[in-house]
C-alpha positions as CSV (number, residue, x, y, z in Angstrom):
1,X,6.5,14.9,4.7
2,X,3.7,11.9,4.8
3,X,0.6,11.5,2.7
4,X,-1.5,9.1,4.3
5,X,-4.0,7.7,2.2
6,X,-6.6,5.1,3.8
7,X,-9.2,3.1,3.0
8,X,-10.8,0.0,2.6
9,X,-9.9,-3.0,0.2
10,X,-10.4,-2.4,-3.9
11,X,-11.0,1.1,-3.5
12,X,-7.4,1.8,-5.3
13,X,-5.2,2.6,-2.6
14,X,-2.1,0.4,-3.8
15,X,-2.3,1.6,-7.2
16,X,-2.4,5.4,-6.3
17,X,-0.6,5.7,-3.8
18,X,2.2,3.9,-5.8
19,X,1.4,6.4,-8.7
20,X,1.0,9.8,-6.8
21,X,4.6,8.5,-4.6
22,X,5.9,8.5,-9.0
23,X,4.2,11.4,-9.6
24,X,5.4,13.5,-7.0
25,X,9.0,11.8,-6.1
26,X,7.8,10.3,-2.8
27,X,8.5,7.2,-1.2
28,X,5.8,4.7,-1.5
29,X,5.0,2.6,1.6
30,X,2.2,-0.3,1.4
31,X,1.6,-1.1,4.9
32,X,-0.7,-4.0,3.3
33,X,2.1,-5.8,2.1
34,X,4.2,-5.9,5.7
35,X,0.6,-7.9,7.3
36,X,0.8,-10.0,4.3
37,X,4.4,-10.9,4.6
38,X,3.7,-11.7,8.0
39,X,0.5,-13.5,7.2
40,X,2.8,-15.8,4.9
41,X,5.6,-16.2,7.5
42,X,3.1,-17.5,9.7
43,X,1.0,-20.3,7.5
44,X,4.5,-21.1,6.3
45,X,6.7,-21.5,9.7
46,X,3.1,-22.3,12.2
47,X,4.6,-19.7,14.3
48,X,2.2,-17.1,16.1
49,X,1.9,-14.0,13.9
50,X,2.9,-11.9,16.5
51,X,6.3,-14.0,17.0
52,X,6.6,-13.6,13.0
53,X,5.9,-10.0,13.1
54,X,8.7,-9.0,15.5
55,X,11.3,-11.4,14.6
56,X,10.8,-11.5,11.0
57,X,12.6,-8.9,8.5
58,X,10.2,-7.4,6.0
59,X,11.4,-5.4,3.4
60,X,9.6,-3.0,1.0
61,X,10.8,-1.3,-2.4
62,X,10.8,-2.8,-5.7
63,X,9.6,-6.1,-4.4
64,X,8.2,-7.9,-1.3
65,X,10.9,-9.8,1.0
66,X,10.5,-11.6,4.2
67,X,14.1,-12.0,5.6
68,X,15.9,-11.6,2.4
69,X,13.6,-14.0,0.0
70,X,11.0,-12.2,-2.4
71,X,7.6,-12.7,-1.7
72,X,6.2,-10.4,-3.5
73,X,4.0,-12.8,-5.8
74,X,3.6,-15.1,-2.8
75,X,1.5,-12.4,-0.2
76,X,-1.1,-12.1,-2.9
77,X,-2.7,-15.6,-3.2
78,X,-6.1,-15.6,-1.3
79,X,-5.3,-17.7,1.5
80,X,-2.7,-15.1,2.5
81,X,-5.3,-12.0,2.0
82,X,-7.6,-13.4,4.6
83,X,-4.9,-15.0,6.9
84,X,-3.6,-11.1,6.7
85,X,-6.9,-9.6,7.3
86,X,-7.0,-11.7,10.3
87,X,-3.8,-11.0,12.1
88,X,-4.2,-7.3,11.5
89,X,-6.6,-7.3,14.2
90,X,-4.0,-8.5,16.3
91,X,-3.1,-6.0,18.5
92,X,0.9,-7.3,19.5
93,X,1.0,-7.2,15.5
94,X,-0.1,-4.5,14.8
95,X,2.1,-2.5,17.6
96,X,5.2,-4.1,16.3
97,X,4.6,-3.1,12.4
98,X,3.2,0.1,13.5
99,X,6.6,1.0,15.2
100,X,8.4,-0.2,12.1
101,X,6.0,2.4,9.5
102,X,7.2,4.5,11.9
103,X,10.6,4.0,11.7
104,X,10.4,4.0,8.1
105,X,8.7,7.0,7.6
106,X,10.9,9.1,10.2
107,X,12.5,10.9,7.9
108,X,11.7,12.1,3.7
109,X,8.4,12.1,1.9
110,X,6.1,9.7,1.8
111,X,3.3,7.8,0.6
112,X,1.8,5.6,2.5
113,X,-1.3,3.6,2.4
114,X,-3.6,1.2,4.6
115,X,-6.6,1.2,6.9
116,X,-4.5,3.3,9.7
117,X,-2.0,5.0,8.3
118,X,-3.7,8.7,9.0
119,X,-5.8,7.7,12.1
120,X,-2.7,5.6,14.3
121,X,0.8,5.2,12.1
122,X,0.9,8.9,10.9
123,X,-2.1,10.9,12.6
124,X,0.2,14.1,12.0
125,X,0.4,13.4,8.2
126,X,0.3,16.6,6.0
127,X,-2.2,15.1,4.1
128,X,-4.6,12.5,4.4
129,X,-7.2,11.0,1.9
130,X,-10.0,8.3,2.6
131,X,-10.5,6.2,-0.6
132,X,-13.3,4.4,-1.5
133,X,-15.6,3.8,-4.3
134,X,-18.8,1.6,-4.3
135,X,-19.2,-1.9,-3.1
136,X,-19.6,-3.5,-6.6
137,X,-17.0,-1.6,-8.6
138,X,-14.5,-2.7,-5.3
139,X,-15.5,-6.0,-5.8
140,X,-15.2,-5.7,-9.9
141,X,-11.5,-4.4,-9.5
142,X,-10.7,-6.6,-6.8
143,X,-12.2,-9.8,-9.2
144,X,-10.1,-8.2,-11.9
145,X,-6.7,-8.1,-9.9
146,X,-7.2,-12.0,-8.9
147,X,-8.9,-13.1,-11.7
148,X,-11.8,-14.6,-9.7
149,X,-15.4,-14.3,-9.6
150,X,-17.3,-11.1,-8.7
151,X,-19.7,-12.4,-6.8
152,X,-17.6,-14.1,-4.5
153,X,-15.4,-11.6,-4.3
154,X,-18.5,-8.9,-3.5
155,X,-18.9,-11.7,-0.2
156,X,-15.5,-12.2,1.1
157,X,-15.4,-8.2,0.9
158,X,-18.6,-7.6,2.8
159,X,-17.3,-10.1,5.5
160,X,-13.8,-8.3,5.2
161,X,-15.0,-4.9,5.4
162,X,-17.1,-5.7,9.0
163,X,-14.5,-7.2,10.2
164,X,-12.2,-4.0,9.4
165,X,-14.7,-1.7,10.8
166,X,-15.5,-3.2,14.2
167,X,-11.9,-4.6,15.2
168,X,-11.4,-3.1,18.5
169,X,-7.6,-2.2,17.6
170,X,-7.4,0.2,14.9
171,X,-10.9,0.1,13.5
172,X,-11.3,0.8,9.2
173,X,-12.1,4.7,9.4
174,X,-11.6,8.0,8.2
175,X,-9.0,10.0,9.9
176,X,-9.9,13.2,11.5
177,X,-9.5,16.3,8.5
178,X,-9.1,13.5,6.4
179,X,-10.6,14.4,2.5
180,X,-13.1,11.4,1.5
181,X,-12.6,11.0,-2.0
182,X,-15.3,7.9,-4.3
183,X,-12.9,6.7,-7.0
184,X,-16.0,5.2,-8.5
185,X,-15.5,6.1,-12.0
186,X,-12.1,7.7,-11.8
187,X,-9.1,7.3,-13.4
188,X,-6.3,6.5,-11.5
189,X,-4.7,9.8,-13.4
190,X,-7.6,11.6,-11.8
191,X,-7.1,10.8,-8.4
192,X,-3.2,11.3,-8.3
193,X,-4.0,14.6,-9.5
194,X,-6.5,15.1,-6.8
195,X,-3.9,14.5,-4.3
196,X,-1.1,16.8,-5.9
197,X,-3.8,19.7,-5.7
198,X,-4.6,18.7,-2.0
199,X,-0.4,18.8,-1.9
200,X,-0.3,22.2,-3.2
201,X,-3.3,23.8,-1.9
202,X,-1.3,23.3,1.8
203,X,1.5,24.9,0.4
204,X,4.2,22.0,0.3
205,X,4.7,22.1,-3.5
C-alpha cells in the first residue's frame, strides 16, 4: 500500500510523512532527499545533474547516503536546496529518480512524500494527500528549521512556489482524488490522525 503526500515547501510533508510511517508501521520515502542528494553531487563534482542522477547511488533510511557517504546534513544547506529546486525541473533528472522511486515502492507499504508522488510517481496510490498551509506559516516553519530570517525565507519560497507550479514537467498540483489538508494551526499528531482516518475509511487497516 502506498500513501502519497504532496505539497509545497514548508507544508509539513517530511515531518508528517515520517511520523505517519512510524505510526502505521510503513516505510518512509523522502523523494526530496533524493533530489537534494543529486544536487549536492552535481555541485561537488561539477557534473551535469542528469548524469549524477543516472550514475549515483542514493540510499534512504536512517540516513541519506550518496555513493555510500552520509550526506544527511549536507543536503540541507541553502545552496543545495536552491540547486535541488532547479534540477527538479530537468526532465532527465526526474525520469531517473522517478524510476528509482517506483522500484523502491514496488513491494511493501510506504508513506512517500514529495511534489509529484500522487500525480506522477504513484498515481495509483491508495491514499493521496495534498498538504498546504498559509505562505506565512510555511515561511515561519522553514525559517525556524534553518535558523534564517522569515522575510528572506518567504521571498525565496514565493519564487520556488512559482517555479514548482509552472515547470513543464511534473508541476506542483494536487493529484486527482487527493484530499487537500491545510496544516495551518494543526499539530503533527492531528495531521497524522487525519491520514490514519483516511486509511481506515478506505478499509485498509
